[in-house]
Structures are given as C-alpha cells and as structure tokens.
C-alpha positions in Angstrom: 0.0 0.0 0.0 2.8 2.4 0.9 4.5 1.6 -2.3 1.3 2.5 -4.2 1.0 5.8 -2.3 4.7 6.5 -2.9 4.2 5.9 -6.6 1.2 8.1 -6.7 2.9 10.9 -4.9 5.8 10.6 -7.3 3.5 10.8 -10.3 1.7 13.7 -8.8 5.0 15.6 -8.2 6.1 14.9 -11.7 2.8 16.2 -13.1 3.0 19.3 -11.0 6.6 19.9 -12.1 5.5 19.4 -15.7 2.7 21.8 -15.3 5.0 24.4 -13.6 7.6 24.0 -16.3 4.9 24.3 -19.0 3.4 27.4 -17.4 6.8 29.1 -17.0 7.6 28.2 -20.6 4.3 29.6 -21.8 4.9 32.8 -19.8 8.4 33.3 -21.2 7.2 32.4 -24.7 4.3 34.8 -24.5 6.6 37.6 -23.2 9.0 36.9 -26.1 6.1 36.7 -28.5 4.6 40.0 -27.2 8.0 41.7 -27.4 8.6 40.4 -30.9 5.1 41.5 -32.0 5.6 44.9 -30.4 9.0 45.2 -32.2 7.5 44.1 -35.5 4.6 46.5 -35.1 7.0 49.3 -34.2 9.1 48.6 -37.3 6.0 48.3 -39.4 4.8 51.8 -38.3 8.3 53.2 -39.0 8.5 51.7 -42.5 4.9 52.6 -43.3 5.5 56.3 -42.3 8.6 56.5 -44.5 6.7 54.9 -47.3 3.9 57.4 -46.9 6.3 60.3 -47.0 8.2 58.8 -49.9 5.0 58.4 -52.0 3.9 61.9 -51.2 7.3 63.4 -52.2 7.8 61.4 -55.3 4.3 62.2 -56.5 4.6 66.0 -56.0 8.3 67.0 -55.7 9.3 69.6 -58.3 13.1 69.2 -57.9 15.1 66.2 -58.8 15.8 63.8 -55.9 19.4 62.8 -55.4 19.0 59.2 -54.2 22.5 59.0 -52.6 21.9 62.2 -50.7 18.5 61.1 -49.6 19.7 57.7 -48.3 22.6 59.3 -46.4 20.3 61.9 -44.9 17.9 59.3 -43.8 20.7 57.3 -42.2 22.0 60.4 -40.4 18.5 61.2 -39.2 18.1 57.7 -37.8 21.3 58.2 -35.7 20.0 61.6 -34.5 16.8 60.0 -33.3 18.2 57.1 -31.1 18.8 59.2 -27.9 22.6 58.8 -28.2 24.2 62.2 -28.6 27.6 60.6 -29.5 26.2 58.3 -32.3 27.5 59.3 -35.7 26.8 58.3 -39.3 29.5 58.8 -41.9 28.9 58.8 -45.7 31.3 56.7 -47.7 33.4 59.7 -48.5 33.4 61.0 -44.9 34.3 57.5 -43.6 37.1 57.1 -46.0 38.5 60.5 -44.9 38.1 59.6 -41.2 40.2 56.4 -41.8 42.8 58.4 -43.7 43.0 60.9 -40.8 43.2 58.1 -38.3 46.1 56.4 -40.1 47.9 59.7 -40.7 48.2 59.1 -44.5 46.3 61.8 -46.3 45.9 63.1 -49.8 45.5 66.8 -49.9 47.5 70.0 -49.6 49.3 69.3 -46.3 48.0 71.7 -43.6 46.1 71.4 -40.3 43.4 74.0 -40.0 40.9 75.2 -37.4 37.9 77.5 -37.6 39.3 80.8 -36.3 36.8 82.3 -33.8 37.8 85.9 -34.4 37.8 86.0 -38.2 35.6 83.0 -39.1 38.2 81.8 -41.7 40.3 78.6 -41.7 43.5 79.3 -39.7 46.6 77.2 -40.5 47.9 75.6 -37.3 50.4 73.2 -38.9 52.1 72.8 -42.2 53.4 69.3 -42.9 56.8 68.7 -44.4 57.1 67.4 -48.0 53.6 68.6 -48.8 52.2 70.9 -51.5 51.5 73.6 -48.8 55.1 73.4 -47.5 56.5 73.8 -51.1 54.2 76.7 -51.8 55.4 78.5 -48.7 52.1 78.5 -46.7 52.8 79.4 -43.0 51.4 78.6 -39.6 49.3 81.6 -38.6 48.1 82.3 -42.1 44.5 81.9 -43.2 42.7 80.1 -45.9 39.8 82.4 -46.7 38.3 80.5 -49.7 38.6 77.1 -51.3 37.7 77.4 -54.9 34.7 79.8 -55.0 33.5 78.9 -51.5 34.4 81.1 -48.5 35.7 79.1 -45.5 33.4 81.2 -43.3 30.6 78.9 -44.5 32.6 75.9 -43.1 31.7 76.1 -39.4 33.9 73.2 -38.0 37.4 71.8 -38.4 36.1 68.6 -40.0 34.4 70.5 -42.9 37.6 72.5 -43.5 39.8 69.5 -43.5 37.4 67.6 -45.8 37.3 70.5 -48.3 41.1 70.5 -48.6 41.4 66.8 -49.3 41.1 65.3 -52.8 42.3 62.7 -55.2 46.1 62.6 -55.9 47.0 64.8 -58.9 43.9 66.9 -58.8 44.3 70.7 -58.3 42.5 73.0 -55.8 42.7 76.7 -55.8 42.8 78.5 -52.4 42.7 82.1 -51.4 45.5 82.5 -48.8 46.0 85.3 -46.4 49.6 85.4 -45.1 50.3 86.0 -41.4 51.1 89.7 -42.3 47.8 89.9 -44.1 48.9 89.7 -47.8 46.3 88.0 -49.9 47.4 85.4 -52.5 45.7 83.0 -54.9 47.5 79.6 -54.8 47.0 76.6 -57.0 47.9 73.4 -55.2 48.1 69.8 -56.5 46.8 67.2 -54.1 49.5 64.7 -53.1 50.1 62.1 -50.4 51.6 63.3 -47.1 51.9 62.0 -43.5 50.7 63.7 -40.4 51.9 63.4 -36.9 49.9 63.9 -33.6 52.7 64.6 -31.1 55.2 67.5 -30.9 57.7 68.1 -28.2 60.5 70.4 -26.9 62.3 71.4 -23.7 60.9 74.6 -22.1 62.0 76.4 -19.0 65.4 74.6 -19.2 64.3 71.3 -17.5 60.7 70.8 -18.3 59.6 68.5 -21.1 56.6 69.8 -23.1 54.6 67.3 -25.1 51.7 68.4 -27.2 49.2 65.6 -28.2 46.9 67.0 -30.9 44.9 63.8 -31.2 44.9 60.2 -30.3 45.3 58.1 -33.5 46.9 54.8 -34.6 50.4 56.3 -34.6 50.2 58.4 -31.4 51.5 55.8 -28.9 54.8 55.3 -30.6 55.2 59.0 -31.3 54.4 59.7 -27.6 56.9 57.1 -26.3 59.6 58.5 -28.5 58.9 62.1 -27.4 59.0 61.2 -23.7 62.2 59.1 -24.0 63.9 61.8 -25.9 63.1 64.5 -23.4 64.1 62.3 -20.5 67.4 61.8 -22.2 67.8 65.5 -22.5 67.4 65.8 -18.7 63.7 66.6 -18.3 62.9 66.9 -14.5 59.2 67.3 -15.1 56.6 67.0 -17.9 53.7 69.0 -19.3 51.4 67.0 -21.4 49.2 69.4 -23.4 45.9 67.8 -24.5 43.9 70.9 -25.0 41.5 70.6 -28.0 42.2 66.8 -28.1 38.9 65.1 -28.7 40.4 61.7 -27.9 38.6 59.5 -30.4 41.0 56.6 -30.4 40.5 55.2 -26.9 43.1 52.5 -27.3 45.8 55.0 -28.2 45.0 57.0 -25.1 45.1 53.9 -22.9 48.6 52.9 -24.3 49.9 56.4 -23.7 48.6 56.5 -20.1 50.1 53.0 -19.6 53.5 54.4 -20.4 53.2 57.0 -17.6 51.5 55.2 -14.7 52.5 52.3 -12.4 50.9 48.9 -12.5 47.1 48.7 -11.9 43.8 49.1 -13.6 43.7 52.1 -15.9 40.1 52.0 -17.1 36.9 49.9 -17.2 33.7 49.7 -19.3 30.2 49.4 -17.9 27.6 48.0 -20.4 23.9 48.7 -20.3 23.3 45.7 -18.0 25.8 47.0 -15.4 28.5 44.4 -16.3 32.0 45.7 -15.8 34.8 44.9 -18.3 38.5 45.7 -17.8 39.8 47.8 -20.7 43.5 47.9 -19.8 45.9 47.0 -17.0 49.1 48.9 -16.8 52.5 47.3 -16.4 55.1 48.3 -13.9 56.9 50.8 -16.2 56.1 54.5 -15.3 57.3 58.1 -15.6 58.8 58.9 -12.3 59.2 62.7 -12.6 56.4 65.1 -11.7 53.7 65.5 -14.4 51.2 68.2 -15.4 48.4 67.7 -17.8 47.0 70.8 -19.5 43.3 70.6 -20.5 40.5 72.9 -21.6 36.8 72.6 -22.4 37.5 70.8 -25.7 39.5 68.1 -24.0 37.3 65.0 -24.5 36.9 61.3 -24.3 40.3 59.5 -24.5 42.1 62.7 -23.7 40.1 63.0 -20.5 40.8 59.4 -19.7 44.6 60.1 -20.2 44.5 63.1 -17.9 42.4 61.4 -15.2 44.6 58.2 -15.2 47.8 60.2 -14.7 46.2 62.2 -11.9 44.7 59.2 -10.0 47.5 56.7 -10.6 50.6 58.9 -10.6 49.6 62.1 -8.8 49.8 64.3 -11.9 48.4 67.8 -11.5 45.7 68.9 -14.0 45.9 72.5 -15.1 43.4 74.4 -17.2 39.6 74.5 -17.3 36.8 71.9 -16.9 36.9 69.3 -19.6 34.1 68.3 -22.0 32.7 65.4 -20.0 32.5 62.7 -22.7 33.2 59.5 -20.7 31.7 56.8 -22.9 33.0 53.8 -25.0 32.1 53.9 -28.6 31.6 50.9 -30.8 34.0 49.9 -33.5 32.9 51.2 -36.9 30.0 49.3 -38.4 30.6 49.6 -42.1 27.8 49.1 -44.6 27.6 47.8 -48.2 27.9 51.2 -49.8 31.1 52.2 -47.9 29.3 54.3 -45.3 29.7 53.6 -41.6 28.2 54.3 -38.1 29.4 54.4 -34.5 27.2 54.1 -31.4 27.8 54.3 -27.7 28.2 50.8 -26.2 29.2 51.6 -22.6 30.2 54.0 -19.9 33.8 54.7 -19.4 35.0 54.2 -15.8 38.4 55.0 -14.2 40.5 52.8 -12.0 38.2 53.4 -9.0 35.0 52.7 -11.0 34.1 56.4 -11.2 32.6 58.1 -14.2 33.2 61.7 -15.5 30.6 61.5 -18.2 28.5 64.7 -18.5 30.6 66.1 -15.6 34.1 66.6 -17.0 37.3 66.8 -15.0 37.8 69.7 -12.6 41.4 71.0 -12.8 43.6 71.1 -9.7 44.9 74.5 -10.9 42.6 76.8 -12.7 44.0 78.5 -15.8 41.0 80.1 -17.5 41.6 82.6 -20.3 40.2 86.1 -20.3 38.0 87.1 -23.3 41.0 88.9 -24.9 43.2 85.9 -24.3 40.6 83.6 -25.9 40.5 85.8 -29.0 44.3 85.5 -29.2 44.3 81.8 -28.5 45.8 80.8 -31.9 48.3 83.6 -31.9 50.2 82.2 -28.9 53.4 80.3 -29.1 54.7 77.8 -26.6 56.7 80.7 -25.1 53.8 83.2 -24.9 50.8 81.0 -24.1 49.5 82.0 -20.6 48.1 78.5 -19.9 51.4 76.9 -20.8 53.1 79.4 -18.5 50.9 78.5 -15.6 51.5 74.8 -16.3 55.2 75.4 -16.3 55.1 77.2 -13.0 53.2 74.3 -11.6 55.7 71.8 -13.0 58.6 73.8 -11.5 57.0 73.8 -8.1 56.3 70.1 -8.2 59.9 69.4 -9.1 61.2 71.7 -6.4 62.6 74.4 -8.8 60.4 77.3 -7.4 
C-alpha cells in the first residue's frame, strides 16, 4: 500500500513539475512573442511612415531627388533619433576621410586648419613637411579664406575645413590665402600624399619636457613614447602633457599612452547597459617617475580625459586648465555598410580605476587657468613661449619638481 502511495505521490509531483515548467515556458514564450510582435509593429509603423512620406514626395516634388543624398540623410537622421548624442553616421566619402586621418596618411594640400573664432576663416595651425602647402610657402598663422569659390566662413567646423582640402592625388585645388602679415594670394595646389603626426615636443624652462598631443590616433602611442624618452634623455625633470582641444577618439591609443606613464594597476573599465564591468587595460610596472602636469580645456574630451584622469589618479599628476568636455563613454568599432558608409554608437560607460565616471561632468582641474576674453581671442596667436596657460602649467611643474 505504501509503495502505491509513494508511486502516486511521485507521479503527482512529476505532473506538478511538468505543469509548472509548461506554465513558465508559456509565460516566457508569451513575453518573447509579445516583445517580438511589439517590435515588429513598431518597425512596421516606422517603415509605413517612411513609405507614406516617400509616396507623397515622389508624386509631387518639383526638384530632382538625389537618391544617394536622400539615403545618407535618412541614415544620419536615424542616428540623431536614437537618444545617443555621440552616435555618428558617416557617408562613404566621410568615412574614407576619417580612416585616412586616423592612419595619418592623407591626400590633400598638407595643412592642419581650425575655424578661427575671431575671423571665421580657416586658420593654419600646422604645415606638414614634404607637402604641397610646404612647397608653396604656406605658413602657420596664415588663413585660408576661400577654397575654390567657397568662403571658408561657411565651413563652421574643423572637419568641414579638413574635408574640403582633401582630394584625389593629382587633382588641383585653388585656395585664397592670407599670409600672417595679411597679404592675400591665390594659390593653386596639386593634391598629393603626405603623412601627419599627432605629437610634438620640446624642452621649455630649461628642465621641463613639453609634449603636445593634438589627437589620439593609430600612430600616437609610438610618437608619444619616442617624445617622452627623448626629453628624459635631455634631462627633463618634469613634464607638461598638453591635451587641449584633443577630442580623444582613439581610446586604445589613449590607454597605451597612459600606460607608459603610470605604475601597474587598472587604468580604465567599461560598464555596459546591463551593469556588467569589463577591464579595458591593466598597466604594467613601467612608469614616468618625474612630476607631471596635464594641460586641459573645455574641448579636451573622451580618450584625452581618460589620459588626464589616469595620470592624476594613478601617478599624482596635476591637472591645469579649465573643466573638460565630459565625454566618458565607450564607442563601438565602426559598423561599415555595403555602400562604404559607416556608423558608430555608444556601447558603454567609461570608468576610471576606481569605478568612477566623469561622463557629463568633466574633470575639474587642480589649478585653474581660465583665459580672459582677450586671451581667448588671441588663442591661436600664442606660441609655446607666450601662451599664458602653458606658462601656468610650467610654473606648476617647476613647483612640483622643487625648482620654485
């Protein structure tokens, strides 16, 4: 009798387990089904709306539609609508140019330009050797006021200026050039291949090594290491690392440069949307053992902020300047598409060695070095010897190294 009861109980338990499993499976399946249906319906509404707009436009539009421009604009609009302020879509041409800039192998006239805030024109900040611009005698401090028939005042950012000066090898572009002493010239330049660098360095104040990092790109780490080693061999007793206006897009290059300066330990981490933490880089035991200052401003962003923060937290570097941009996120690798275009999206939050984020906050400097209105207007006129922010950084470096 007991065996029969035991068998019955066993069967009952098995049936209950099967029922529970079935119920749970049904609940999960229904949730997945509802989610899928909701997603499908959402996409259907999205595509239907686009189709309605497209039918209306194609039935009534007077002007000819450029299909490539339309597709690129739709893609760019999608990226603007996903609640990710850092997401970017690049046309095939723009993506090709980005890759060229990242590799340091460009085809153009051979200058670095910025949008000058006082004049609105493209101001030359660097002329690369063995380039058409160098051979034509263009100088740092000069202005490009027009490219062809288009005024550079209409190009409101550095990327637009840079793009307009690039072109296929052997093709010619005509620029209107204003020399540093304000003499206007018209110059025809033939696009050719040239290499760019991101790091420049020199000794200042006798014993301080000054290293300017314009950007973090694929070649920055080796350039940075060479610059630091060279200045140490010259007797540098302290360093100023200038990352003003460095938007820090190549995160890995920033991590490698920071690794060269800091002792062993976690440099940075990534937090994904589910809260999972991933180690981005662990530093080795090699480090720079002399006092360090990192010079920043409101345009110091992303990997450049990581670099400054890592040096301060891991090797007691002093940050001089103004509050940084506050972009502390990890971007995806480029997702390239069939037509050569590409997109980047945010995939995580960037965290420092202590698990802290500076996203939307920026880094507050240890020593404030804000520029007055007049100094801001003269920002691109300054040299290493006359720049008031570099002067403040130098005084800080001297104090840290016991020279004041």
